C-alpha positions in Angstrom: 13.8 -11.8 52.1 12.3 -8.5 50.4 12.6 -4.7 51.1 9.6 -2.7 51.0 10.4 1.1 51.0 7.8 4.0 51.7 7.3 7.6 52.7 6.4 7.8 56.0 3.6 10.9 56.4 3.4 10.6 59.9 6.8 11.3 60.5 7.7 14.5 58.4 7.4 12.4 55.1 11.0 11.2 55.3 12.0 7.5 53.5 12.0 4.3 55.2 12.5 1.2 54.6 12.1 -2.5 56.1 13.0 -6.1 55.3 10.4 -8.7 55.2 10.3 -12.2 56.0 7.4 -14.5 54.6 6.7 -17.6 56.9 4.6 -20.6 55.4 2.2 -19.5 52.9 0.1 -16.8 55.1 2.5 -14.7 57.0 4.6 -11.6 56.8 7.0 -10.3 59.6 8.9 -7.3 59.4 12.4 -6.1 60.9 12.9 -2.6 62.4 12.1 0.2 59.8 15.4 2.4 58.6 15.0 5.8 57.6 17.2 6.4 54.3 16.3 10.1 53.6 15.3 13.4 55.4 12.0 14.1 54.0 10.4 15.5 50.7 10.9 12.7 48.7 8.5 10.4 46.8 7.9 7.3 44.1 10.1 5.2 45.5 11.5 1.9 43.3 13.5 -0.9 44.3 16.3 -3.3 42.4 18.0 -6.1 43.5 22.0 -6.2 42.7 22.5 -9.9 42.6 25.9 -9.6 41.9 27.1 -7.5 44.8 23.8 -8.6 46.6 22.5 -5.1 47.5 19.4 -3.5 46.8 19.1 0.3 45.4 16.3 2.1 46.1 15.9 5.3 43.5 13.5 8.3 44.2 12.3 11.7 43.2 13.8 14.2 46.3 11.0 17.0 45.4 12.5 18.6 48.4 15.9 19.0 46.5 14.7 20.7 43.0 13.2 17.6 42.3 16.4 15.6 41.9 16.4 11.9 40.9 18.3 10.1 43.4 19.6 6.6 44.5 21.0 4.8 47.4 22.5 1.7 48.4 20.8 -0.7 50.8 22.8 -3.6 52.3 20.6 -6.4 54.2 22.0 -8.4 57.3 19.2 -10.6 58.8 16.1 -8.8 59.3 17.9 -5.3 59.3 19.0 -2.9 56.6 21.6 -0.2 56.5 22.3 2.6 53.9 25.1 4.6 52.3 24.7 7.9 51.0 22.1 9.3 48.2 23.9 10.0 44.8 22.5 12.2 42.3 21.5 11.0 38.9 21.9 14.3 36.8 18.1 13.7 36.2 15.1 15.5 37.6 11.2 15.1 37.2 9.5 18.2 38.0 6.0 16.5 36.8 4.8 14.8 39.7 4.8 11.3 40.7 4.7 8.0 38.4 7.7 8.9 36.3 10.4 6.7 37.5 11.2 2.9 37.4 14.6 1.0 37.7 15.6 -2.6 37.0 18.5 -4.9 37.2 20.8 -5.9 33.9 22.4 -9.1 35.1 24.3 -9.6 32.3 26.3 -6.3 32.7 25.3 -6.0 36.6 24.4 -2.6 36.0 21.5 -0.8 37.8 19.1 1.0 35.2 16.9 4.1 35.9 14.8 5.7 33.7 12.5 8.8 33.9 10.5 11.5 32.5 13.5 13.7 32.8 12.7 17.5 32.9 16.3 19.0 32.9 18.1 19.6 29.6 15.9 18.2 27.0 12.6 18.2 28.3 10.0 15.8 29.5 12.1 13.0 27.2 12.8 9.4 28.2 16.1 9.8 30.4 18.1 6.7 31.3 21.0 6.1 33.5 23.4 3.0 34.0 24.8 2.8 37.6 27.5 0.8 39.0 27.2 -0.4 42.8 30.8 -0.4 44.2 30.4 -1.3 48.5 27.9 0.6 50.0 27.7 3.5 47.1 26.6 3.7 43.6 27.7 5.8 40.6 26.5 6.7 37.2 27.3 7.2 33.4 26.1 10.5 31.6 22.5 10.6 31.1 21.0 9.2 27.6 17.8 9.8 26.1 15.8 7.3 24.8 13.1 9.4 22.8 13.4 12.2 20.5 9.9 13.6 22.4 8.3 14.0 25.5 6.9 11.2 27.3 5.1 9.7 30.2 5.1 7.1 32.9 8.1 5.3 32.0 9.0 1.9 33.0 11.6 -0.8 32.2 12.5 -4.3 32.5 15.7 -6.7 31.9 14.9 -9.6 29.2 17.6 -12.0 30.6 17.1 -14.1 27.1 19.2 -11.8 25.1 20.5 -9.4 27.4 18.3 -6.2 26.7 16.6 -3.8 28.8 13.1 -3.1 27.8 11.6 0.3 28.1 7.9 1.2 27.9 6.1 4.6 28.0 3.3 7.1 27.1 4.1 9.5 24.0 3.1 13.1 25.6 1.6 14.6 22.8 -0.7 11.9 21.5 -1.2 9.2 24.3 -0.1 6.4 22.3 2.0 3.7 24.0 5.6 3.0 22.7 8.3 0.0 23.7 12.0 0.6 22.8 14.7 -1.8 23.3 18.1 -0.7 25.0 21.5 -2.1 25.1 24.2 -1.6 28.1 27.7 -0.8 26.9 29.9 -0.1 30.0 28.2 2.8 31.7 26.2 4.3 28.9 23.2 2.6 26.4 22.2 2.7 23.1 18.6 2.2 21.7 17.2 1.1 18.8 13.7 2.0 17.2 10.6 2.9 19.5 7.6 0.5 18.4 4.0 2.1 18.8 1.6 -0.2 20.6 -0.6 -2.5 18.1 -3.2 -0.4 16.5 -2.2 2.6 17.9 -3.9 1.6 21.7 -3.6 4.7 24.0 -2.4 4.5 27.4 -2.5 5.8 30.9 -1.1 3.9 34.0 1.2 0.7 33.0 3.8 -1.6 34.3 6.4 -4.0 32.5 8.0 -7.3 33.2 10.0 -10.2 31.2 8.8 -13.6 31.6 11.6 -15.9 31.5 9.3 -19.0 31.0 8.3 -17.8 27.7 10.9 -15.0 27.2 8.5 -12.5 25.9 7.9 -9.4 27.8 4.3 -8.3 28.9 2.8 -4.6 29.2 0.1 -4.4 31.7 -1.8 -0.6 31.0 -5.0 1.0 31.0 -6.3 1.2 27.3 -7.5 4.7 27.1 -8.9 4.6 23.6 -10.9 1.2 24.8 -12.9 2.3 27.8 -9.8 2.4 29.8 -10.0 -1.5 30.1 -7.2 -3.5 31.7 -5.0 -4.8 28.8 -2.3 -7.4 28.6 0.3 -6.7 25.8 2.7 -9.3 24.9 6.0 -8.7 22.7 9.6 -10.1 22.3 12.8 -8.5 21.6 13.9 -8.9 18.4 18.1 -7.7 17.8 17.4 -4.5 18.7 13.8 -3.6 17.7 10.2 -4.9 19.3 8.1 -7.7 17.8 4.5 -7.8 19.1 2.6 -11.2 19.4 0.4 -12.0 16.4 2.6 -9.5 14.3 0.7 -6.9 16.1 -2.6 -8.5 15.5 -5.7 -8.5 17.8 -4.1 -11.9 19.3 -1.2 -9.7 21.2 -4.0 -8.2 23.5 -5.6 -9.8 26.5 -8.5 -7.4 27.3 -10.7 -7.2 31.0 -13.7 -6.0 29.4 -16.0 -6.1 32.2 -15.3 -2.4 33.9 -12.9 0.7 33.4 -9.7 0.6 35.2 -7.7 3.3 37.1 -5.7 5.7 35.2 -3.2 6.6 37.7 0.4 5.0 36.7 0.8 4.0 40.6 -2.0 1.6 40.6 -0.3 -0.7 38.1 1.8 -3.4 38.5 3.0 -6.9 37.0 5.5 -9.4 38.1 6.5 -12.9 37.5 5.5 -15.2 40.4 6.2 -18.6 38.9 7.2 -20.6 36.0 4.7 -19.7 33.2 2.4 -17.3 35.6 2.7 -13.8 36.0 0.6 -11.6 38.9 -1.0 -8.2 37.8 -2.7 -5.8 40.0 -4.9 -2.7 39.0 -7.9 -0.4 40.5 -11.4 -0.3 39.7 -12.0 3.5 38.5 -15.6 3.3 40.0 -14.6 2.7 43.8 -10.4 2.2 43.9 -10.7 -1.0 45.1 -7.6 -3.5 43.8 -7.7 -6.2 42.0 -5.1 -9.1 41.1 -5.3 -11.2 38.0 -2.9 -14.1 37.2 -2.1 -14.9 33.2 -0.6 -18.1 32.5 1.9 -17.3 29.5 3.4 -21.1 28.8 2.5 -22.5 25.4 2.7 -25.8 23.9 6.0 -27.3 22.8 6.2 -27.9 19.1 6.6 -31.8 17.9 6.3 -31.3 14.2 8.7 -32.7 12.1 10.2 -31.1 9.1 7.6 -29.9 6.4 5.1 -31.1 9.1 5.5 -34.9 7.8 4.0 -36.4 11.1 0.9 -34.4 11.2 -2.0 -37.0 10.9 -5.0 -35.2 11.5 -7.6 -34.4 14.2 -9.3 -35.8 17.3 -12.8 -34.7 17.2 -13.0 -35.8 20.9 -11.0 -35.5 24.0 -8.6 -38.8 24.5 -7.4 -39.2 28.2 -3.8 -40.4 28.3 -3.1 -44.1 27.7 -6.9 -44.4 26.2 -7.6 -45.1 22.5 -9.6 -42.8 20.4 -10.2 -41.7 16.6 -8.0 -39.5 14.5 -9.8 -38.0 11.6 -7.2 -38.0 8.6 -6.9 -35.7 5.8 -9.9 -35.5 3.5 -12.2 -36.0 6.5 -14.3 -33.5 8.2 -14.2 -33.0 11.6 -16.3 -31.2 14.1 -16.1 -30.0 17.5 -14.3 -26.9 16.6 -15.4 -23.3 17.6 -15.1 -19.8 16.3 -14.3 -20.7 12.6 -15.2 -18.5 9.9 -16.8 -20.2 6.7 -14.5 -20.5 4.0 -11.0 -20.2 5.9 -8.3 -22.0 5.8 -6.8 -22.6 9.1 -3.5 -23.9 9.6 -2.1 -25.6 12.9 0.1 -23.6 15.2 2.9 -25.2 17.1 0.9 -25.2 20.4 -1.9 -27.1 18.4 -3.8 -23.9 18.1 -5.4 -22.6 14.9 -4.6 -19.7 12.8 -6.2 -18.2 9.7 -2.7 -17.4 8.0 -2.4 -20.6 5.8 0.7 -21.0 3.5 1.2 -23.8 0.8 3.3 -25.7 3.3 0.8 -25.6 5.8 -1.1 -28.6 7.8 -4.6 -27.5 8.7 -8.3 -27.8 7.9 -10.9 -25.5 5.6 -13.7 -24.2 7.7 -17.3 -25.3 6.8 -18.8 -23.7 9.4 -18.4 -22.0 13.0 -17.9 -25.3 14.5 -16.5 -28.1 11.3 -13.5 -28.2 8.9 -12.4 -29.9 6.1 -9.0 -31.5 7.0 -6.0 -30.4 4.7 -2.5 -31.3 5.1 0.7 -30.8 2.5 1.5 -33.3 0.0 
């Protein structure tokens, strides 16, 4: 089952939800739509509380002073029923697109974040919620930034039991990520990390990939022609470690056109092991585009100090067949993208990287396609 929530513009803009059921590979049916909010609300976000088998919908109630509220839903068959909406003590009067929710399965808590416009204006506001029956209660609001932000999103890293938040810094437009740790009904934060090369962003979304234990931020890169860009990172302690040490390898960029800047046009989620589905829209015509990204990498089988490294196979060798392996001191061809004079080492997944170390194995590039094989003694 899955839950779909929306604002019914044809019925006084009330909030409604329905239970969807997937049948086969190409069919979806819905139960009866149920009203859970009386109107004047937008930006609905949903999380599933696996501990209590409940869904939680958070939303901005612009008919009630822009309060951020949450309500608990209970699914029964193809129907859903709701408790009473609860105020989170956060407000957001700067329009849609500044709200998100996720579930922390380690602490069994609901996490809601927004661009908080009450109290410390426009900072990253976060509350930790506890579901009990058909209701939810919240701890005190905590602030995850010291400056104004926009477009906050969150995801739970089940590998290290941390929550990762991403957002746009209001003053500069640079993207940031920060790690949060739940403690009871509160949260503490590590040091926020700017996107590599201070990339500026507009719309964005974030997800955690359990196959690679990395989080991925899918965003509109403002200072690169609004290209759709995927950024890879991981939690390190209470901080953020960008892929490729923050180098160009941290990014996967779609350079064919510019994309929509609105935050509600960006979404990314794991769909099955090692695969992410990302959606956005073209800026020219608003048409949507869906991309599938693979996050899986090879598994290292190097022994201690790379003693079991033999060399390179210049040609592809099918499983079960024989072939030639060129050993240390030989020249190997059929490479690509090398820079003559640089020394490359073999990564654990079999790819080449030019950060050579004395203990590494790899090759010295002679041209863009050939290299002299080297290994440690």
